[in-house]
C-alpha positions in Angstrom: 0.4 2.2 -7.6 -2.1 0.0 -5.8 -5.5 -1.1 -7.2 -6.4 0.5 -10.4 -3.4 2.4 -11.9 -5.1 4.0 -14.9 -3.1 7.0 -16.1 -4.0 6.8 -19.7 -7.3 7.2 -21.4 -8.8 3.8 -21.4 -10.2 2.5 -24.7 -13.8 1.4 -24.3 -13.6 -2.1 -25.6 -15.5 -5.3 -25.4 -13.1 -7.9 -24.2 -14.2 -11.4 -25.1 -14.8 -13.3 -21.9 -13.5 -16.8 -22.5 -12.9 -19.4 -19.9 -9.6 -21.0 -20.7 -8.3 -24.4 -19.8 -5.6 -26.5 -21.4 -4.9 -23.8 -23.9 -1.5 -24.7 -25.1 0.5 -27.2 -23.2 0.3 -29.2 -20.0 3.0 -30.9 -18.1 2.4 -33.7 -15.6 3.0 -32.8 -12.0 6.0 -34.4 -10.3 7.6 -34.3 -6.9 10.7 -32.5 -8.2 8.9 -29.9 -10.2 10.0 -26.3 -9.5 6.9 -24.3 -9.0 5.9 -20.9 -7.5 2.7 -19.0 -6.7 2.2 -15.3 -7.4 -0.7 -13.6 -5.7 -2.7 -10.6 -7.1 -6.0 -9.1 -6.0 -7.9 -9.4 -9.3 -7.9 -11.1 -12.7 -5.9 -9.3 -15.5 -8.4 -8.1 -18.1 -6.2 -9.5 -20.8 -2.5 -9.9 -21.8 -2.6 -6.5 -23.6 -1.8 -3.6 -21.2 -1.9 -1.1 -24.1 -5.7 -1.4 -23.9 -6.5 -1.9 -20.3 -3.4 -0.8 -18.3 -4.2 -2.2 -14.8 -0.7 -3.5 -14.1 -1.9 -7.1 -13.7 -2.1 -7.4 -17.5 1.6 -6.3 -17.8 2.5 -8.8 -15.0 1.2 -11.8 -16.9 2.2 -10.4 -20.3 5.9 -10.4 -19.3 5.6 -14.2 -18.6 4.6 -15.1 -22.1 5.3 -12.3 -24.6 8.4 -10.4 -25.8 8.9 -7.0 -27.3 11.8 -5.7 -29.4 13.5 -4.5 -26.2 13.0 -4.0 -22.5 14.4 -1.9 -19.6 16.1 -3.2 -16.5 15.7 -1.9 -13.0 18.7 0.5 -13.4 17.2 2.0 -16.5 19.4 0.2 -19.1 17.6 -0.8 -22.3 18.4 -4.3 -23.5 17.3 -6.2 -26.6 14.7 -9.0 -26.5 13.5 -9.9 -30.0 16.1 -7.6 -31.4 19.6 -9.0 -32.1 21.1 -5.7 -31.0 19.9 -2.2 -30.2 19.9 0.3 -33.2 22.1 3.3 -32.6 23.6 6.2 -34.5 27.0 4.6 -33.8 26.3 1.3 -35.4 24.6 3.0 -38.4 21.1 1.7 -37.7 19.8 5.1 -36.8 19.9 7.8 -39.5 18.6 11.2 -38.2 18.2 14.5 -39.9 17.9 16.9 -37.1 17.4 19.9 -39.4 14.5 18.3 -41.3 13.1 16.6 -38.2 13.1 13.1 -39.6 14.8 9.8 -38.8 14.9 6.2 -39.9 15.7 3.3 -37.6 16.7 -0.2 -38.8 15.9 -3.1 -36.5 17.6 -6.5 -36.8 15.9 -9.4 -35.1 17.1 -12.6 -33.6 16.6 -15.6 -35.8 16.3 -18.1 -33.0 13.0 -17.1 -31.4 9.9 -19.2 -32.1 6.2 -19.0 -31.2 4.9 -21.8 -29.1 3.6 -23.6 -32.2 7.1 -23.7 -33.7 6.8 -20.9 -36.2 9.5 -18.3 -36.2 9.1 -14.8 -34.9 9.8 -12.5 -37.9 9.6 -8.9 -39.2 6.1 -9.9 -40.5 4.9 -10.0 -36.9 6.3 -6.6 -36.2 4.6 -5.0 -39.2 1.4 -6.9 -38.3 1.5 -5.4 -34.8 2.2 -1.9 -36.1 -0.6 -2.0 -38.6 -3.0 -3.4 -36.0 -2.3 -0.6 -33.6 -2.7 2.2 -36.2 -6.0 0.8 -37.6 -8.3 3.8 -37.1 -11.3 1.7 -36.3 -10.0 -1.2 -34.3 -6.6 -0.1 -33.2 -5.0 1.5 -30.1 -2.4 4.0 -29.2 1.2 3.8 -28.0 3.6 6.5 -27.2 5.2 8.1 -30.3 3.0 6.2 -32.8 1.9 9.5 -34.5 5.5 10.2 -35.4 5.8 7.0 -37.5 5.2 7.4 -41.3 5.7 3.7 -42.2 7.2 0.4 -41.1 8.9 -1.4 -44.1 10.2 -4.9 -44.3 13.8 -5.3 -45.4 13.9 -9.1 -45.1 12.5 -11.7 -42.8 14.5 -10.6 -39.9 15.0 -6.8 -40.4 12.8 -3.8 -41.0 12.9 0.0 -41.1 10.8 2.4 -39.1 10.5 5.8 -40.8 9.7 8.8 -38.6 8.4 12.2 -39.5 10.1 13.6 -36.4 13.1 13.0 -34.2 11.7 10.5 -31.7 14.2 9.9 -28.8 12.0 7.1 -27.3 12.5 4.9 -30.3 14.4 2.2 -28.4 11.4 1.1 -26.3 8.5 2.1 -28.5 7.8 -1.6 -29.4 8.9 -2.9 -26.0 9.1 -1.9 -22.4 6.3 -2.4 -19.9 3.3 -2.4 -22.2 4.1 -3.1 -25.9 4.9 -6.6 -27.3 4.9 -8.1 -30.7 1.9 -10.2 -31.6 1.8 -13.2 -34.0 0.5 -12.4 -37.4 -0.5 -16.0 -38.2 -2.4 -16.5 -34.9 -4.2 -13.2 -34.0 -7.4 -12.4 -36.0 -6.8 -9.0 -37.5 -10.6 -8.7 -38.2 -11.3 -8.7 -34.5 -8.9 -5.7 -34.1 -6.1 -4.9 -31.7 -8.4 -3.5 -29.0 -10.5 -6.7 -28.7 -8.9 -9.6 -30.3 -9.2 -13.0 -28.7 -5.4 -13.7 -28.8 -5.1 -11.1 -26.0 -7.0 -13.6 -23.8 -5.4 -16.7 -25.2 -1.9 -15.6 -26.1 0.6 -17.6 -28.2 3.8 -17.4 -26.3 7.3 -16.6 -27.4 8.4 -15.8 -23.9 9.7 -18.0 -21.0 6.4 -19.4 -20.0 3.2 -20.7 -21.7 -0.4 -20.2 -20.5 -1.8 -23.6 -19.7 -5.0 -22.7 -17.8 -7.1 -19.7 -16.8 -9.9 -20.2 -14.3 -11.4 -16.7 -14.1 -11.5 -15.4 -10.5 -9.4 -18.2 -9.2 -6.0 -18.8 -10.9 -3.9 -18.9 -14.0 -1.3 -21.6 -14.6 1.8 -21.1 -16.7 4.3 -23.9 -17.7 7.9 -23.7 -18.8 8.5 -22.9 -22.5 10.8 -25.7 -23.5 11.6 -23.9 -26.7 12.5 -20.6 -25.1 15.4 -19.0 -27.0 17.7 -18.5 -24.0 19.0 -22.0 -23.4 18.6 -23.4 -19.8 16.0 -20.8 -19.0 13.6 -20.3 -17.3 14.7 -22.0 -14.1 11.2 -22.6 -12.9 8.8 -25.2 -14.3 5.4 -23.8 -13.3 4.0 -20.5 -12.3 0.6 -20.2 -10.7 -1.0 -16.7 -10.5 -3.7 -16.9 -7.9 -6.4 -14.3 -7.4 -6.6 -13.3 -3.8 -8.5 -10.0 -3.3 -7.9 -9.7 0.5 -4.5 -8.1 1.4 -4.4 -9.7 4.8 -4.9 -13.1 3.3 -2.1 -12.4 0.8 0.2 -11.4 3.7 -0.6 -14.6 5.6 0.0 -16.7 2.5 3.5 -15.2 2.2 4.3 -15.7 5.9 3.1 -19.3 5.8 4.9 -20.2 2.6 1.8 -20.6 0.6 2.8 -17.9 -1.9 6.1 -16.8 -3.4 5.4 -13.3 -4.7 3.1 -10.4 -4.0 2.9 -7.6 -6.6 3.0 -3.9 -5.6 3.3 -4.5 -1.9 2.0 -1.6 0.2 4.1 0.3 2.7 2.0 -1.1 5.6 2.5 -4.7 4.4 6.2 -4.1 3.8 6.4 -2.9 7.4 4.5 -6.0 8.7 6.7 -8.4 6.8 10.1 -6.9 7.6 10.9 -9.3 10.4 9.5 -12.4 8.8 12.3 -14.9 8.2 10.7 -16.5 5.2 9.9 -13.3 3.3 12.1 -10.6 1.6 11.0 -7.4 -0.1 12.6 -6.2 -3.3 12.6 -2.5 -3.6 13.2 -0.7 -6.9 16.4 1.3 -7.1 14.3 4.4 -8.0 10.7 5.4 -7.3 8.3 6.2 -10.0 4.9 7.0 -8.5 4.6 10.6 -7.3 1.7 11.6 -5.1 0.5 14.9 -6.4 -2.3 17.4 -6.1 -3.9 18.5 -9.4 -5.3 22.0 -9.5 -8.1 23.0 -11.8 -7.2 26.4 -13.1 -10.6 26.7 -14.7 -13.8 27.2 -12.7 -15.3 23.9 -11.5 -17.4 22.3 -14.3 -15.5 24.1 -17.1 -12.4 23.5 -19.1 -11.3 27.0 -20.2 -9.2 28.9 -17.7 -9.1 32.0 -19.9 -12.8 32.3 -20.3 -13.7 30.9 -16.9 -10.7 31.1 -14.5 -11.0 29.3 -11.2 -12.1 31.8 -8.5 -9.4 30.6 -6.1 -6.8 28.4 -7.7 -6.1 30.6 -10.8 -4.0 32.8 -8.5 -0.4 31.5 -8.3 0.0 32.8 -4.7 -2.8 30.6 -3.6 -1.2 27.5 -5.1 2.1 28.4 -3.5 0.4 28.9 -0.1 -1.2 25.4 -0.3 2.2 23.9 -0.9 3.8 25.8 2.0 1.0 24.6 4.4 1.5 20.9 3.8 3.9 19.0 6.0 5.2 16.2 3.7 7.6 14.7 6.3 4.7 14.1 8.8 2.7 12.5 6.0 5.6 10.2 5.2 6.2 9.2 8.9 2.6 8.8 10.0 0.9 7.3 7.0 3.6 5.8 4.9 5.9 4.6 7.7 8.8 6.6 6.4 8.8 4.8 3.1 7.5 7.8 1.2 10.3 10.2 0.0 9.7 13.9 -0.7 9.5 14.9 -4.4 8.8 18.4 -5.7 9.9 18.2 -9.4 9.3 15.8 -12.2 13.1 15.5 -12.7 14.1 13.7 -9.6 15.6 10.4 -11.0 18.2 9.4 -13.6 19.0 10.2 -16.3 17.3 13.5 -15.9 17.8 15.2 -12.5 17.5 18.9 -11.9 18.7 21.0 -9.0 15.4 22.6 -7.9 15.5 23.5 -4.2 13.1 21.7 -1.9 10.2 24.0 -0.9 9.9 24.8 2.8 7.0 23.8 5.1 6.0 27.2 6.4 2.3 27.8 7.4 3.1 31.4 8.5 4.4 32.1 5.0 1.3 30.4 3.5 -1.0 32.7 5.5 1.0 35.7 4.4 0.6 34.7 0.7 -3.1 34.4 1.1 -3.3 37.8 2.8 -1.3 39.3 -0.1 -3.6 37.7 -2.6 -6.6 39.4 -1.0 -8.1 36.4 0.9 -8.9 37.3 4.5 -11.2 36.0 7.2 -13.1 39.1 8.2 -16.1 37.5 9.8 -14.2 35.2 12.2 -15.7 31.9 11.0 -12.2 30.5 10.2 -12.8 30.6 6.4 -11.2 33.3 4.3 -13.2 35.4 1.9 -12.3 37.4 -1.1 -11.5 40.9 0.2 -9.8 42.6 -2.7 -8.7 39.4 -4.4 -8.2 39.4 -8.2 -9.9 36.2 -9.1 -13.4 36.1 -7.4 -16.3 38.3 -6.5 -16.0 40.3 -3.2 -17.0 38.1 -0.3 -16.5 34.7 -2.2 -15.8 32.0 0.4 -12.5 30.1 0.1 -14.1 26.7 0.1 -13.4 23.9 -2.4 -13.9 20.1 -2.9 -10.9 17.9 -2.5 -11.1 14.4 -4.2 -9.1 11.3 -4.0 -9.6 7.7 -5.3 -10.7 4.8 -3.2 -8.5 2.0 -4.5 -5.2 3.3 -2.9 -6.7 2.8 0.5 -6.2 4.2 4.0 -2.8 5.9 3.7 -4.0 8.2 0.9 -7.4 8.9 2.6 -5.5 9.9 5.8 -3.2 12.0 3.7 -6.2 13.7 2.2 -7.6 14.4 5.7 -4.4 15.8 7.1 -4.0 18.2 4.1 -7.6 19.4 4.7 -6.8 20.0 8.4 -3.6 21.9 7.5 -5.3 24.1 4.9 -8.2 24.6 7.3 -5.8 26.1 9.8 -4.8 28.8 7.3 -8.4 29.5 6.3 -9.0 27.3 3.3 -12.0 25.0 3.8 -11.9 21.6 1.9 -14.8 19.3 1.5 -13.5 15.7 1.1 -14.7 13.2 -1.4 -13.5 9.7 -2.2 -14.5 8.2 -5.6 -13.6 5.2 -7.7 -10.6 5.7 -10.0 -12.6 4.6 -13.0 -14.9 7.6 -12.4 -12.1 10.0 -11.7 -10.1 9.2 -14.8 -12.8 8.2 -17.3 -13.3 10.1 -20.6 -15.5 13.2 -20.5 -18.0 11.3 -22.7 -18.3 8.8 -19.9 -18.6 11.4 -17.1 -15.0 11.4 -16.1 -14.5 14.0 -13.3 -11.1 15.3 -14.4 -11.7 15.3 -18.2 -15.0 17.1 -17.6 -13.3 19.7 -15.4 -15.8 18.8 -12.6 -13.3 19.3 -9.7 -11.4 21.9 -7.8 -8.5 19.8 -6.4 -7.7 16.1 -6.3 -4.8 14.0 -5.2 -3.4 10.7 -6.7 -0.1 9.2 -7.9 1.5 9.0 -11.3 4.9 9.2 -12.9 6.6 8.2 -16.1 7.7 4.7 -16.9 11.1 3.9 -18.5 13.8 6.5 -18.9 12.3 9.1 -21.2 9.8 11.5 -19.6 9.0 13.3 -22.9 5.6 11.8 -23.7 4.6 11.9 -20.1 5.4 15.7 -19.9 3.4 16.3 -23.1 0.4 14.5 -21.7 0.3 16.4 -18.5 1.6 19.8 -19.4 1.4 20.6 -23.1 -1.2 23.1 -24.2 -2.5 20.7 -26.8 -3.1 18.1 -24.0 -5.4 20.6 -22.2 -8.3 19.8 -24.5 -10.7 17.3 -22.9 -9.8 13.7 -23.8 -6.7 14.8 -25.8 -4.3 14.3 -22.9 -4.1 14.5 -19.1 -3.6 18.2 -18.6 -6.5 18.3 -16.2 -5.6 21.7 -14.8 -5.8 23.2 -18.4 -2.4 24.9 -17.8 -0.8 26.6 -20.8 2.7 28.1 -21.0 4.2 29.1 -24.3 7.8 28.8 -23.1 7.2 25.3 -21.8 5.6 24.2 -25.1 8.7 25.5 -26.9 11.1 23.7 -24.6 9.0 20.5 -25.0 9.5 20.7 -28.8 13.2 21.2 -28.4 13.7 17.9 -26.5 12.8 15.9 -29.5 16.4 15.4 -30.4 19.0 12.7 -30.0 21.5 15.1 -28.4 21.4 14.0 -24.8 23.2 17.1 -23.5 20.6 19.4 -25.1 17.9 17.2 -23.7 19.3 17.5 -20.1 19.6 21.3 -20.4 16.1 21.7 -21.8 14.5 19.4 -19.2 16.0 21.5 -16.4 14.7 24.7 -18.0 11.3 23.0 -18.1 11.7 22.2 -14.4 12.3 25.9 -13.7 9.1 26.8 -15.5 7.1 24.2 -13.6 8.5 25.5 -10.3 7.7 29.1 -11.2 4.1 28.3 -12.4 3.2 25.4 -10.1 0.5 23.9 -12.4 0.2 21.0 -10.0 1.8 20.1 -6.7 4.2 17.2 -6.3 4.5 15.9 -2.7 6.3 12.6 -2.4 7.1 9.3 -4.1 5.3 6.1 -3.1 7.4 3.0 -2.6 7.8 0.5 -5.5 8.3 -2.9 -3.8 7.4 -6.5 -4.3 7.4 -9.0 -1.4 8.7 -12.6 -2.2 9.6 -15.8 -0.4 13.3 -16.2 0.4 13.4 -19.4 -1.7 12.6 -17.4 -4.9 15.8 -15.9 -6.1 16.5 -13.2 -8.7 13.4 -11.0 -8.1 14.1 -7.4 -8.7 11.4 -4.7 -8.4 11.6 -2.0 -11.0 9.9 1.3 -11.8 10.5 0.6 -15.5 8.5 -2.6 -15.7 6.5 -5.1 -13.7 8.3 -7.4 -11.3 8.1 -10.3 -13.9 10.3 -8.4 -16.3 13.2 -10.9 -15.6 11.1 -14.0 -14.7 13.2 -16.0 -17.1 16.2 -15.5 -14.7 14.4 -16.5 -11.5 15.5 -19.6 -9.7 14.5 -21.5 -6.6 16.8 -22.4 -3.6 
């Protein structure tokens, strides 16, 4: 959640570095002007998180750009550019479950304008879609492969025709990453992945970018033509770049800043008794700290041809889980803010009754004995003595990696896990790398995509309310191919793949049933190991009202509703 949060394959693009000042509109400063300061550790790469996905891009995007819809902190989808949400009940969604096809009609508001006064229309939506799917200069968003065409009905309505039932249609062109771009302003020849309008956006949201001094600050002013009358309630927003966390904390305490994004557990703890600061916590957590197991031998990506000599045995993976004391990690390193999580289906609307696994080092040792891993030479490290996955005498020793950007709590967690596994005879050699190296494409030397690891630990979880695309990316057989998805362990399960295909339906009862069957398969196979959720919180000054942290979007998702005391 902190630092680089790159859970998708990052498009290698050349972002045009432009120093911005006086881009759109300036308002004179006045003594009664309502202004706030947001502090973040680094510049956003652009206003297009589809391409760069650092979180800081989404933060500023929400200030100036709108999608067709968005999701509130409780998981409710609401319309933005749309006049209403299309549903089966109102006749705007026509689905043929048998044929596996559907058509969705979107009707747009007629009172939304770009900052230059031109209306936001269906032409902008079609332009955005065509820019994304351009094979040479486009990008990728969830479910885009299921769309056959986007057809204009009139200036304020259009149809999206799908070649599959796609249950995530409501937020496909909205949510935390996707917005609609202006057809008359963005240069299509530059391409979606690199166009200049992603650095100099034309606003249709509550604020307008006025100035960007790279490495120092960004200034946003109130959009006087915002479609929601009387909003926003703030005249100016300054986003200041402050890399040092201790400085950001001091700024909040002293009243020099009003909002800190993705506040760490330690900082939340330090701020809890400060009279001028509050912390908004999301109703639900999203980020799950998890251990990824490589089921193929280190340096390879085919667990059938080259199974991992240690981790390909399910009993070993189960033993590792039983040896880790999640409660101690939460108390000691995450100050009791981390909450145990052991299944992907732990928050609404999809919750499954999978019993919590027990912390039991004795049972872990027994599992390793049963699997044929024993310490016969007394050096504290087990060897293969009759095991099914390695040569006789093979040492139970592996590399254990994490990423540097999260900071001390995760590195201490890594160390405690290594100590715990060392006590049952598994030796782990610890490595800390930059996230950009860990998650890069295989062609760029990415550790996971290349299969060049044994175990690693980091945090991820699905945004929004539909886990379908997330589950495909991490667990589908087709996603096990390097650079095709995020199935870094190269796990493959035919039953899971079948169930995953069956959740592409609009029948919610069927989806809930199938998701829980998938939860049982994951519990039985343990392709990776979920440990606990990290807190999703944002600290803010008490004078700034209306802030609501959300796992479904960045904290600026409702910035139009913020007010000052």
